[in-house]
DOVOVO-627321 format. One record per residue: x, y negated, z negated of N, C-alpha, C in turn. Coordinates in steps of 0.2 Angstrom, whole numbers, padded with zeros to 4 digits, always signed. Layout:
% DOVOVO-627321
XYZXYZXYZ
...
% end
This chain:
% DOVOVO-627321
-0001+0046+0030+0003+0045+0025+0003+0037+0024
+0005+0032+0028+0004+0025+0027+0009+0024+0021
+0010+0019+0020+0015+0014+0015+0013+0008+0012
+0015+0007+0006+0016+0001+0003+0020+0000-0001
+0024-0006-0001+0030-0007-0007+0028-0014-0009
+0030-0013-0016+0029-0020-0021+0034-0022-0025
+0034-0028-0026+0041-0030-0031+0038-0036-0035
+0039-0036-0040+0036-0041-0045+0042-0046-0047
+0042-0052-0045+0048-0056-0048+0045-0062-0055
+0048-0065-0055+0046-0069-0062+0040-0075-0062
+0040-0075-0056+0035-0081-0053+0029-0079-0047
+0030-0073-0044+0027-0069-0038+0027-0063-0040
+0023-0058-0034+0024-0051-0031+0022-0053-0023
+0027-0050-0022+0029-0047-0014+0028-0040-0012
+0023-0039-0007+0019-0033-0005+0021-0033+0001
+0023-0026+0004+0022-0025+0011+0018-0019+0012
+0015-0020+0017+0010-0015+0018+0011-0014+0027
+0009-0006+0030+0008-0006+0037+0001-0006+0039
-0001-0004+0044-0007-0005+0048-0012+0002+0050
-0009+0006+0048-0014+0011+0052-0018+0016+0047
-0025+0017+0050-0028+0024+0049-0027+0028+0053
-0028+0034+0053-0027+0040+0056-0031+0046+0053
-0033+0049+0058-0036+0057+0059-0031+0061+0053
-0033+0066+0049-0028+0070+0046-0023+0074+0052
-0024+0075+0058-0020+0077+0062-0014+0072+0063
-0015+0066+0061-0010+0061+0064-0013+0056+0069
-0018+0058+0072-0020+0053+0077-0023+0046+0077
-0020+0041+0077-0023+0034+0076-0030+0034+0076
-0034+0031+0072-0041+0029+0071-0042+0021+0073
-0037+0018+0069-0038+0011+0069-0032+0007+0067
-0030+0002+0069-0024-0002+0066-0027-0009+0064
-0026-0010+0059-0028-0015+0055-0025-0018+0049
-0026-0025+0046-0023-0026+0040-0026-0023+0035
-0020-0020+0030-0023-0017+0026-0019-0019+0018
-0023-0025+0017-0022-0027+0012-0029-0034+0010
-0031-0032+0004-0036-0038+0003-0035-0042-0003
-0036-0048-0001-0035-0054-0006-0041-0057-0008
-0041-0059-0013-0046-0062-0018-0047-0069-0015
-0052-0072-0014-0053-0079-0010-0051-0085-0016
-0052-0083-0022-0051-0089-0026-0046-0087-0032
-0044-0081-0034-0039-0078-0040-0033-0076-0037
-0027-0077-0040-0020-0075-0036-0020-0066-0037
-0025-0063-0033-0025-0056-0033-0025-0052-0027
-0021-0048-0026-0021-0044-0019-0023-0037-0020
-0026-0033-0015-0026-0026-0018-0023-0021-0012
-0019-0017-0013-0016-0013-0007-0018-0005-0009
-0014-0002-0005-0014+0006-0006-0013+0011+0001
-0016+0017-0001-0015+0022+0004-0022+0028+0003
-0024+0030+0009-0030+0035+0009-0035+0034+0012
-0040+0036+0010-0047+0036+0014-0050+0029+0013
-0055+0027+0018-0059+0022+0020-0061+0020+0013
-0063+0024+0007-0065+0022+0000-0061+0018-0003
-0054+0016+0000-0050+0011-0004-0054+0004-0001
-0054+0004+0004-0058-0003+0007-0063-0005+0003
-0067+0000+0002-0074-0001-0002-0073-0003-0007
-0068+0001-0012-0066-0001-0019-0063-0007-0019
-0059-0010-0013-0055-0017-0014-0060-0022-0012
-0064-0022-0007-0069-0027-0007-0075-0028-0012
-0076-0022-0015-0081-0023-0021-0078-0028-0027
-0072-0026-0029-0069-0029-0034-0068-0037-0031
-0065-0038-0025-0062-0045-0025-0070-0049-0023
-0076-0046-0022-0081-0049-0021-0084-0052-0027
-0082-0050-0034-0084-0052-0040-0084-0061-0041
-0087-0063-0044-0086-0071-0047-0084-0070-0053
-0078-0070-0053-0076-0069-0061-0071-0074-0062
-0070-0076-0068-0065-0083-0070-0058-0082-0070
-0056-0075-0071-0048-0073-0073-0046-0069-0070
-0039-0067-0068-0037-0062-0066-0037-0056-0073
-0036-0059-0078-0037-0053-0085-0043-0050-0085
-0048-0053-0084-0056-0052-0082-0056-0048-0077
-0054-0048-0072-0054-0043-0066-0051-0038-0065
-0044-0037-0071-0042-0031-0072-0046-0026-0076
-0049-0030-0081-0054-0025-0085-0059-0023-0082
-0061-0026-0077-0068-0024-0074-0066-0019-0067
-0059-0021-0064-0058-0016-0061-0056-0009-0064
-0052-0008-0068-0051-0002-0072-0058+0001-0074
-0063-0003-0077-0069+0001-0079-0073+0003-0073
-0072-0001-0067-0076+0004-0060-0071+0010-0058
-0065+0009-0058-0061+0014-0056-0063+0021-0060
-0065+0020-0067-0066+0026-0072-0073+0028-0070
-0078+0024-0068-0085+0026-0067-0085+0030-0060
-0080+0028-0057-0079+0032-0050-0077+0039-0051
-0075+0041-0056-0073+0049-0059-0080+0053-0057
-0085+0050-0058-0093+0052-0058-0094+0055-0052
-0091+0054-0045-0093+0057-0040-0089+0060-0037
-0091+0065-0033-0088+0071-0030-0085+0066-0023
-0079+0069-0021-0075+0066-0015-0070+0072-0012
-0071+0072-0004-0067+0076-0001-0060+0072+0002
-0061+0065+0001-0054+0062+0002-0051+0058-0002
-0044+0056-0004-0043+0055-0010-0039+0046-0007
-0037+0042-0012-0033+0036-0011-0031+0033-0019
-0026+0031-0017-0022+0028-0021-0022+0019-0020
-0022+0015-0027-0023+0008-0025-0019+0005-0031
-0016-0001-0028-0012-0005-0032-0015-0013-0033
-0016-0015-0038-0020-0022-0038-0013-0025-0041
-0011-0032-0037-0007-0036-0039-0009-0041-0040
-0008-0044-0047-0012-0052-0048-0006-0056-0053
-0008-0061-0054-0004-0066-0058-0009-0067-0064
-0008-0062-0069-0011-0063-0075-0011-0070-0081
-0016-0072-0083-0017-0079-0087-0011-0077-0093
-0012-0072-0096-0007-0070-0101-0001-0064-0101
-0001-0062-0095+0005-0056-0093+0010-0058-0087
+0008-0064-0083+0013-0067-0078+0011-0061-0073
+0015-0060-0068+0015-0055-0062+0014-0049-0065
+0008-0044-0064+0008-0039-0065+0004-0032-0060
+0007-0027-0060+0004-0023-0053+0000-0017-0059
-0005-0015-0057-0009-0010-0059-0010-0005-0054
-0010+0001-0055-0009+0006-0051-0015+0012-0053
-0018+0015-0049-0022+0022-0050-0022+0026-0044
-0023+0034-0046-0025+0036-0040-0030+0041-0040
-0035+0043-0037-0040+0048-0037-0038+0055-0037
-0032+0056-0035-0028+0063-0036-0022+0062-0039
-0017+0068-0039-0011+0067-0041-0006+0066-0036
-0003+0061-0036+0001+0059-0032+0009+0058-0033
+0009+0058-0039+0017+0058-0041+0017+0062-0049
+0023+0065-0050+0021+0070-0055+0022+0067-0061
+0024+0060-0062+0023+0059-0069+0016+0055-0069
+0013+0053-0064+0008+0049-0066+0001+0054-0065
-0004+0052-0069-0010+0056-0070-0016+0054-0064
-0019+0057-0063-0025+0054-0058-0031+0051-0064
-0034+0046-0060-0038+0043-0064-0037+0040-0071
-0030+0038-0070-0026+0034-0076-0024+0028-0074
-0025+0022-0076-0023+0016-0073-0015+0015-0077
-0010+0012-0074-0005+0013-0076-0002+0005-0074
+0002+0001-0078+0005-0004-0077+0011-0004-0076
+0013-0005-0068+0020-0002-0064+0024-0007-0062
+0031-0006-0060+0035-0012-0057+0042-0012-0063
+0047-0015-0061+0047-0022-0057+0045-0020-0048
+0047-0013-0047+0046-0012-0040+0043-0004-0041
+0038-0003-0035+0032+0001-0035+0031+0003-0028
+0031+0009-0025+0028+0008-0018+0025+0016-0017
+0023+0017-0012+0019+0025-0009+0021+0025-0002
+0024+0031+0000+0026+0033+0005+0033+0037+0005
+0034+0038+0011+0040+0046+0013+0048+0040+0009
+0052+0044+0006+0058+0041+0004+0063+0043+0010
+0066+0036+0012+0070+0035+0019+0077+0038+0017
+0080+0040+0022+0087+0042+0022+0092+0036+0018
+0097+0038+0015+0100+0033+0013+0104+0030+0018
+0106+0033+0024+0111+0030+0027+0106+0023+0030
+0099+0024+0031+0095+0019+0033+0094+0013+0029
+0096+0013+0024+0095+0010+0018+0100+0005+0017
+0106+0006+0019+0112+0003+0019+0112-0005+0021
+0114-0009+0016+0113-0017+0017+0107-0020+0013
+0102-0015+0011+0096-0018+0009+0095-0019+0003
+0093-0026+0001+0093-0029-0006+0085-0032-0007
+0082-0025-0009+0074-0027-0010+0074-0034-0016
+0078-0033-0021+0076-0039-0026+0078-0045-0024
+0082-0047-0019+0083-0052-0014+0078-0056-0010
+0070-0052-0011+0065-0054-0007+0063-0050-0001
+0057-0047+0000+0055-0042+0004+0055-0044+0013
+0054-0052+0014+0056-0056+0019+0059-0053+0024
+0067-0054+0021+0072-0053+0025+0072-0044+0026
+0071-0040+0023+0073-0034+0023+0066-0028+0024
+0061-0033+0024+0055-0027+0024+0054-0023+0031
+0056-0026+0035+0056-0021+0042+0059-0017+0043
+0067-0017+0040+0071-0012+0040+0069-0008+0035
+0066-0008+0029+0065-0002+0026+0057+0001+0029
+0054-0003+0031+0047+0002+0034+0051+0004+0040
+0054+0002+0045+0059+0005+0051+0061+0013+0048
+0065+0012+0043+0068+0018+0039+0061+0024+0037
+0057+0021+0033+0052+0026+0032+0048+0028+0036
+0046+0024+0043+0043+0027+0047+0046+0034+0051
+0053+0034+0048+0056+0039+0053+0055+0046+0049
+0051+0046+0044+0051+0052+0038+0044+0054+0039
+0043+0059+0041+0035+0062+0041+0032+0064+0034
+0027+0065+0032+0025+0065+0026+0018+0069+0025
+0014+0069+0020+0007+0072+0020+0002+0066+0021
-0002+0067+0023-0008+0064+0022-0012+0063+0016
-0012+0056+0012-0013+0056+0006-0021+0056+0004
-0027+0058+0010-0031+0060+0008-0032+0066+0009
-0029+0070+0011-0029+0078+0011-0022+0080+0010
-0018+0080+0005-0012+0081+0005-0009+0089+0007
-0014+0094+0007-0013+0099+0009-0011+0103+0015
-0012+0096+0020-0012+0098+0027-0005+0095+0030
-0003+0098+0036+0004+0097+0039+0006+0090+0038
+0012+0090+0038+0014+0082+0038+0015+0078+0044
+0013+0073+0045+0014+0068+0051+0018+0063+0050
+0019+0059+0056+0023+0052+0056+0017+0048+0055
+0017+0044+0049+0010+0039+0048+0011+0033+0045
+0017+0030+0048+0017+0023+0045+0018+0019+0053
+0013+0014+0054+0014+0011+0059+0009+0004+0060
+0008+0003+0068+0004-0003+0068+0007-0010+0068
+0010-0011+0062+0013-0017+0060+0016-0016+0053
+0020-0022+0051+0022-0023+0044+0021-0030+0041
+0016-0030+0036+0014-0036+0034+0017-0038+0027
+0017-0044+0026+0021-0047+0019+0016-0050+0016
+0015-0048+0010+0008-0053+0006+0012-0056+0001
+0011-0061-0001+0014-0064-0007+0008-0066-0011
+0009-0064-0019+0005-0067-0024+0008-0072-0028
+0006-0078-0028+0008-0082-0033+0004-0087-0037
+0004-0091-0040+0000-0094-0045-0004-0099-0040
-0003-0099-0033-0008-0104-0030-0012-0099-0026
-0011-0093-0026-0017-0086-0023-0012-0082-0018
-0016-0078-0015-0012-0072-0010-0013-0075-0002
-0008-0073+0001-0007-0075+0009-0003-0070+0013
-0004-0068+0019-0001-0063+0021+0002-0064+0027
+0007-0064+0030+0012-0065+0036+0013-0058+0040
+0013-0059+0045+0014-0053+0049+0022-0054+0051
+0026-0047+0049+0033-0049+0049+0035-0045+0056
+0031-0040+0058+0033-0035+0065+0027-0031+0066
+0029-0030+0072+0021-0025+0074+0026-0021+0080
+0022-0014+0080+0024-0009+0086+0020-0008+0090
+0022-0012+0095+0015-0011+0101+0015-0003+0103
+0020+0002+0103+0019+0008+0106+0014+0012+0101
+0012+0010+0095+0007+0013+0092+0001+0011+0096
-0003+0016+0098-0009+0015+0100-0015+0019+0098
-0020+0018+0098-0027+0020+0095-0028+0027+0099
-0030+0033+0096-0032+0037+0099-0025+0043+0101
-0019+0040+0100-0013+0044+0100-0010+0045+0094
-0005+0049+0093-0001+0051+0087+0005+0046+0087
+0007+0044+0081+0012+0040+0080+0020+0044+0082
+0023+0042+0087+0029+0046+0088+0035+0040+0088
+0039+0040+0083+0043+0033+0082+0049+0033+0087
+0051+0028+0091+0055+0027+0096+0062+0029+0093
+0063+0027+0086+0071+0029+0083+0071+0037+0083
+0066+0041+0081+0066+0048+0081+0067+0050+0088
+0063+0048+0093+0065+0051+0100+0071+0050+0102
+0075+0043+0101+0082+0041+0103+0087+0046+0098
+0084+0048+0095+0090+0053+0090+0089+0059+0092
+0084+0063+0095+0082+0069+0097+0084+0070+0104
+0085+0065+0108+0087+0064+0114+0095+0067+0116
% end
């Protein structure tokens, strides 16, 4: 399942990501940072799904390109060309950047239908808030003010999402699993660039084992 959540403010974009890649049955394969930042431009890429997401992000961010606007055009063209290749696993991607003409922008696409209102292989400018992952219980969101900034509430949001099982975005037809874990990272993209800070880690999440949220275990006891 995994998760990301992004909010565009007037001068920046803030993004939350977790840190797990896992087998379709929910067994953790790796815990790693799941945000990719451009070395010279105010751009970051996040998403959910197969390791092809990482390959796409690294390809886009390796381009020597003069502007964010140009990067968004070329990233969209690359996405459209990828339709020509068959794939068994799926992914969705969000490109967050400070456009020279449009300010903070978030460009989203998916290789399979992830949301009823959004078609696959179609780029969408989304916002001011957009995310991927399960919908948490309303009681777990009490006191949460996302528009006040994600640094203060990001851990609470992802703890709430972590308690909800959901489908694997690479293989949506398989049984639901607990798929948010490893850690919570906050990435801020502004005019000076993109930088990532670790907000929280779940040491109980271990590669080779399935995620078992402590909060769920406590409630079941």
